[in-house]
C-alpha positions in Angstrom: -27.0 -63.0 -41.1 -28.5 -64.9 -44.0 -31.3 -67.3 -43.3 -33.0 -69.7 -45.8 -36.5 -70.6 -44.7 -38.5 -73.5 -46.3 -42.2 -73.3 -45.9 -43.2 -76.8 -47.1 -46.7 -77.6 -48.4 -49.5 -75.2 -47.4 -49.0 -72.1 -45.3 -48.9 -72.6 -41.5 -46.9 -69.7 -39.9 -43.6 -69.8 -41.8 -44.5 -66.8 -44.0 -44.9 -64.7 -40.8 -41.6 -66.1 -39.5 -39.9 -64.8 -42.7 -41.6 -61.4 -42.3 -40.6 -61.1 -38.6 -37.0 -62.0 -39.3 -36.8 -59.5 -42.2 -38.0 -56.8 -39.8 -35.0 -57.8 -37.6 -32.7 -57.0 -40.6 -31.9 -60.6 -41.4 -31.1 -61.5 -45.0 -33.9 -63.8 -46.1 -34.5 -66.4 -48.8 -38.0 -67.7 -48.4 -39.0 -70.9 -50.2 -42.7 -71.3 -50.7 -45.1 -73.0 -53.1 -47.1 -71.7 -56.0 -47.8 -67.9 -56.0 -50.2 -67.3 -58.9 -49.5 -63.6 -59.2 -50.0 -63.3 -63.0 -53.2 -65.5 -63.2 -56.8 -64.3 -62.8 -58.3 -65.3 -59.4 -61.3 -66.9 -61.1 -59.0 -69.4 -62.9 -57.1 -70.2 -59.7 -60.3 -70.6 -57.8 -61.6 -73.0 -60.5 -58.5 -75.2 -59.9 -59.2 -74.9 -56.2 -62.6 -76.4 -56.5 -61.0 -79.6 -57.8 -59.1 -80.0 -54.6 -61.8 -78.7 -52.2 -60.3 -75.2 -51.7 -62.9 -72.7 -52.9 -60.9 -69.6 -52.3 -57.6 -71.0 -53.4 -56.3 -67.7 -54.9 -56.6 -65.8 -51.6 -55.2 -68.8 -49.6 -52.1 -69.0 -51.9 -51.4 -65.3 -51.9 -51.6 -65.2 -48.1 -48.2 -67.1 -48.2 -46.4 -64.0 -49.5 -44.8 -61.9 -46.8 -45.6 -58.3 -47.8 -42.2 -57.0 -46.7 -40.2 -59.4 -48.9 -39.2 -58.5 -52.5 -39.5 -60.9 -55.3 -35.8 -61.6 -55.2 -36.2 -62.8 -51.6 -38.9 -65.4 -52.5 -38.3 -68.7 -54.3 -41.2 -70.8 -55.4 -41.5 -74.6 -55.8 -44.7 -74.7 -57.9 -44.0 -78.0 -59.6 -43.5 -79.7 -56.2 -46.8 -78.4 -55.0 -48.7 -79.5 -58.2 -47.1 -83.0 -57.8 -48.2 -83.1 -54.1 -51.9 -82.3 -55.0 -51.9 -84.7 -57.9 -50.8 -87.5 -55.5 -53.5 -86.4 -53.0 -56.2 -86.6 -55.7 -54.8 -89.9 -56.9 -55.1 -91.3 -53.3 -58.9 -90.9 -53.6 -58.9 -93.5 -56.3 -57.1 -96.0 -53.9 -54.3 -96.4 -56.4 -52.0 -95.0 -53.7 -52.7 -94.6 -50.0 -53.1 -91.1 -48.6 -50.1 -91.7 -46.3 -47.9 -92.6 -49.2 -49.3 -89.7 -51.3 -48.5 -87.0 -48.8 -45.1 -88.6 -47.9 -44.0 -88.7 -51.5 -45.2 -85.2 -52.0 -43.2 -83.8 -49.0 -40.1 -85.8 -50.1 -40.4 -84.3 -53.5 -40.7 -80.8 -52.0 -37.4 -81.3 -50.1 -35.7 -82.5 -53.2 -37.0 -79.5 -55.2 -35.7 -77.0 -52.6 -32.0 -78.3 -52.9 -31.3 -75.9 -55.8 -31.9 -72.9 -53.6 -29.7 -74.1 -50.7 -26.6 -72.0 -51.4 -24.6 -70.3 -48.7 -26.3 -69.2 -45.5 -25.9 -69.4 -41.7 -29.2 -71.0 -41.0 -31.6 -73.4 -42.8 -34.9 -72.9 -41.0 -37.1 -75.7 -42.3 -40.7 -76.6 -41.5 -40.5 -80.1 -40.1 -41.3 -82.5 -42.9 -39.8 -80.4 -45.6 -36.2 -81.2 -44.9 -36.0 -84.8 -46.3 -35.5 -85.5 -49.9 -31.9 -84.4 -49.4 -32.6 -80.8 -48.3 -31.2 -81.0 -44.8 -28.3 -83.1 -46.1 -27.4 -80.4 -48.7 -27.7 -77.6 -46.2 -25.4 -79.3 -43.7 -22.9 -79.9 -46.5 -23.0 -76.2 -47.2 -22.2 -75.5 -43.5 -25.6 -74.3 -42.3 -27.1 -74.9 -38.9 -30.4 -76.7 -39.2 -33.5 -75.5 -37.3 -36.5 -77.8 -37.6 -39.7 -75.8 -37.0 -42.0 -78.2 -35.3 -45.5 -77.1 -34.3 -47.5 -80.1 -33.0 -47.4 -82.6 -30.2 -45.2 -85.7 -30.8 -47.1 -88.3 -32.8 -47.0 -90.7 -29.8 -48.7 -88.1 -27.7 -51.3 -87.3 -30.4 -52.2 -91.0 -30.6 -52.4 -91.3 -26.8 -54.7 -88.3 -26.4 -56.8 -88.6 -29.5 -57.2 -92.3 -30.6 -59.8 -93.2 -28.0 -61.9 -90.3 -29.3 -61.6 -91.4 -32.9 -62.4 -95.0 -31.9 -65.7 -93.9 -30.4 -66.8 -92.8 -33.9 -65.0 -95.6 -35.8 -62.8 -92.9 -37.4 -59.2 -93.6 -38.5 -56.6 -91.3 -36.9 -54.3 -90.1 -39.7 -51.4 -88.9 -37.5 -49.9 -91.8 -35.7 -46.3 -92.9 -34.9 -46.4 -95.7 -37.5 -47.4 -93.5 -40.5 -44.7 -92.8 -43.1 -45.5 -89.1 -43.1 -45.0 -88.8 -39.3 -41.7 -90.6 -39.7 -40.5 -88.0 -42.2 -41.5 -85.2 -39.8 -39.7 -86.7 -36.8 -36.7 -87.6 -38.9 -36.3 -83.8 -39.6 -36.3 -83.2 -35.9 -33.6 -85.9 -35.4 -31.5 -84.6 -38.3 -31.7 -80.9 -37.2 -29.2 -79.2 -34.9 -32.1 -77.6 -33.0 -35.9 -77.9 -32.8 -38.0 -74.8 -32.6 -41.2 -75.6 -30.8 -44.2 -73.2 -30.5 -45.2 -74.1 -26.9 -44.0 -75.6 -23.7 -46.6 -78.4 -24.2 -45.0 -79.4 -27.5 -41.6 -79.4 -25.8 -43.0 -81.6 -23.0 -44.2 -84.2 -25.5 -40.9 -84.2 -27.4 -38.9 -84.7 -24.2 -41.2 -87.4 -23.0 -40.5 -89.3 -26.3 -36.8 -89.2 -26.3 -35.6 -85.8 -27.5 -32.9 -84.0 -25.5 -34.4 -81.0 -23.6 -31.4 -78.8 -24.5 -32.0 -79.4 -28.2 -35.5 -77.7 -28.1 -36.1 -74.0 -28.1 -39.6 -72.7 -27.3 -40.8 -69.4 -28.8 -44.5 -68.8 -28.9 -45.9 -67.4 -32.2 -47.1 -63.9 -32.5 -50.6 -62.4 -32.8 -51.6 -59.7 -35.2 -51.8 -56.3 -33.4 -55.2 -55.5 -34.8 -56.6 -58.4 -32.6 -55.5 -56.7 -29.4 -58.1 -55.3 -26.9 -61.1 -55.8 -29.2 -63.4 -56.2 -26.2 -64.1 -53.4 -23.9 -67.3 -54.5 -22.2 -67.9 -57.8 -20.3 -71.6 -57.3 -19.7 -73.8 -60.1 -21.0 -76.5 -58.7 -23.3 -80.1 -59.8 -23.3 -79.5 -62.5 -20.6 -78.1 -64.9 -23.3 -74.5 -65.7 -23.2 -72.7 -66.0 -26.6 -70.0 -68.6 -26.7 -67.5 -68.7 -29.5 -65.3 -71.4 -31.1 -63.1 -70.6 -34.1 -61.2 -73.1 -36.2 -61.9 -76.5 -37.6 -64.9 -78.0 -35.8 -63.5 -81.5 -35.4 -63.0 -84.4 -33.0 -59.5 -83.2 -32.4 -60.6 -79.8 -31.3 -63.3 -81.2 -28.9 -66.4 -81.0 -31.1 -68.1 -83.8 -29.1 -67.2 -82.1 -25.9 -68.8 -78.8 -27.0 -72.0 -80.6 -28.2 -72.3 -82.4 -24.9 -71.6 -79.3 -22.8 -74.3 -77.4 -24.7 -76.7 -80.2 -24.1 -75.9 -80.1 -20.3 -76.3 -76.3 -20.2 -79.6 -76.6 -22.0 -80.8 -79.1 -19.4 -79.8 -76.6 -16.7 -81.9 -73.9 -18.4 -78.7 -71.8 -19.0 -79.4 -69.5 -21.9 -76.4 -69.8 -24.2 -75.7 -69.7 -27.9 -72.5 -71.3 -29.4 -71.2 -69.8 -32.6 -68.9 -72.0 -34.6 -66.7 -70.1 -37.0 -64.8 -72.5 -39.2 -65.0 -75.5 -41.4 -66.9 -78.5 -39.9 -65.0 -81.8 -40.0 -66.2 -85.2 -38.8 -69.7 -83.6 -38.9 -71.5 -86.5 -40.4 -70.2 -88.9 -37.7 -71.2 -86.4 -35.0 -74.6 -85.8 -36.5 -75.3 -89.6 -36.6 -74.4 -89.9 -32.9 -76.1 -86.7 -31.7 -79.0 -84.5 -32.3 -77.1 -81.2 -32.7 -78.7 -78.6 -30.4 -80.5 -75.8 -32.2 -78.5 -73.2 -30.2 -75.3 -74.2 -32.0 -74.9 -71.9 -35.0 -72.5 -72.9 -37.8 -71.1 -69.9 -39.8 -68.5 -71.7 -41.9 -65.1 -70.4 -42.7 -64.4 -66.6 -42.8 -61.4 -64.6 -43.6 -59.3 -63.6 -40.5 -60.4 -60.0 -40.6 -64.0 -61.0 -40.3 -63.2 -62.9 -37.0 -63.0 -59.6 -35.2 -66.7 -58.9 -35.1 -67.3 -62.4 -33.6 -64.6 -61.8 -31.0 -66.2 -58.4 -30.1 -69.7 -59.7 -29.9 -69.0 -62.9 -27.9 -68.9 -63.3 -24.1 -66.7 -66.4 -23.7 -64.4 -68.4 -25.9 -64.3 -72.2 -25.6 -61.6 -74.5 -27.0 -61.8 -78.0 -25.3 -59.1 -79.6 -27.6 -57.6 -83.0 -27.0 -54.1 -82.0 -28.3 -52.5 -79.1 -30.2 -49.2 -77.4 -30.7 -50.2 -74.0 -29.7 -53.7 -73.0 -30.9 -53.4 -69.6 -32.6 -57.2 -69.1 -32.6 -57.2 -69.3 -28.8 -54.3 -66.8 -28.6 -56.3 -64.4 -30.8 -59.3 -64.7 -28.5 -57.0 -64.0 -25.5 -55.6 -61.0 -27.3 -59.1 -59.7 -28.0 -59.9 -59.8 -24.3 -62.3 -62.8 -24.3 -62.2 -65.1 -21.3 -60.9 -68.4 -22.8 -61.8 -71.9 -21.5 -59.4 -74.5 -22.8 -57.2 -77.5 -21.9 -53.6 -77.7 -20.9 -53.1 -79.6 -24.2 -54.1 -76.5 -26.1 -50.5 -75.2 -25.6 -51.4 -71.6 -25.0 -49.6 -69.8 -22.1 -52.5 -69.6 -19.6 -52.5 -69.4 -15.8 -55.7 -70.8 -14.5 -58.1 -68.2 -13.2 -55.7 -65.4 -14.1 -55.3 -65.3 -17.9 -57.8 -68.0 -18.8 -59.6 -71.2 -17.5 -58.0 -74.6 -17.8 -60.2 -77.7 -17.8 -59.3 -81.4 -18.2 -59.5 -83.0 -21.6 -62.5 -85.1 -22.5 -64.7 -83.5 -19.8 -68.0 -81.9 -21.1 -69.2 -81.4 -17.5 -66.1 -79.4 -16.6 -66.6 -77.2 -19.6 -70.3 -76.6 -18.8 -69.4 -75.9 -15.1 -66.8 -73.3 -16.0 -69.1 -71.6 -18.5 -71.7 -71.3 -15.7 -69.1 -70.1 -13.3 -68.0 -67.3 -15.6 -71.5 -66.4 -16.5 -72.3 -65.8 -12.8 -69.1 -63.8 -12.1 -68.7 -60.6 -14.2 -65.7 -59.5 -12.2 -63.9 -62.8 -13.1 -64.9 -62.5 -16.8 -63.5 -59.0 -16.9 -60.2 -59.7 -15.0 -59.4 -62.8 -17.0 -60.2 -61.1 -20.3 -58.1 -58.0 -19.5 -55.2 -60.0 -18.1 -55.2 -62.2 -21.2 -55.2 -59.3 -23.6 -52.4 -57.6 -21.6 -50.4 -60.9 -21.5 -50.5 -61.3 -25.3 -50.0 -57.6 -26.2 -46.9 -57.4 -24.0 -45.3 -60.7 -24.8 -46.6 -62.3 -28.0 -46.5 -60.0 -30.9 -44.8 -60.9 -34.2 -42.2 -58.3 -33.3 -41.5 -60.2 -30.0 -41.3 -63.4 -32.0 -38.8 -62.0 -34.5 -36.6 -60.5 -31.8 -36.5 -63.7 -29.8 -35.8 -65.8 -32.8 -32.9 -63.6 -33.9 -31.5 -63.6 -30.4 -31.6 -67.4 -30.5 -29.8 -67.5 -33.9 -27.1 -65.2 -32.6 -26.6 -67.5 -29.6 -26.0 -70.6 -31.7 -24.3 -69.4 -34.8 -20.5 -69.6 -34.3 
């Protein structure tokens, strides 16, 4: 079975999708952006500094599935350059950011049309199918799969806008933005929608999509993240909490700050390590005195996350809305007890494979941290159960097999 996979701008998980399908003996054509194989990394990183991506060379090369040959990869470099030119132009106010990214994604879809020959499936990241791409794939007889990995924009606005309003911040993903219209149009135009969590499916169904059109397959986790923890004792009477990802209002940055303040007032000895890029930090710092027991480590490569997962006691992720948070899945795979919200999208059963708290509730987060600190048996059982759940159900091999089975069900 031949499958054409369109990555769209950036990386997301589509490269891993292509790799997993190749391992299932699918014939793949993977369409991605710029892969600067023949340029020195110093030059590419210099370009990256212009757009705020210091390690651009590494980030770009992460897109390339290692098990695909050059003949199985098509690049749309010009489309990507145009996208970033428009994004930079939006900073001058000549064009709005929404218009910039919308035009960039439409140009991407148009640029991919030349690669859309004969195949059974066109698997397109939602947003990358307009500009005539889906139309051409349908004309060539392909079934269209829109790969959609976030909550419906109406749900995002519902859960997140009140938080942004608190800080006078503008929410960029709303139902009335042009870019969201492009993303949702791909879902309407597709034959099927591939969602990465039951939560994402819930939000789509709530907002008008037919349940039978949506297939849920959870993404995989790298096997080297499995069973990293083997000891659930708390060392030196100080509990190390961990958050990985973009430290932002969306992910519950305010909730974490307020929970740490509560724990400090209760004389609970904790340290929170933040591993990832801080966003909305100036707005948070103006509103709060950031507790000194919150440590910011900045972004690290994925391999370096393992030491943080091994050395931490609890993982917290009080997000307002996600698709399915890969960072939380990695923490579960490692054996860390995870405290998160239903809207995180991860497949957690409360008190068995993780702890679920309500959104927008710092006190609930602080209370659950204290409950786990006081109960080693619960920490250990939740951590072990979570690691076993992910290892037995959510590998990239599992993902590839389930996706191929789905393709075989729907292809005539």
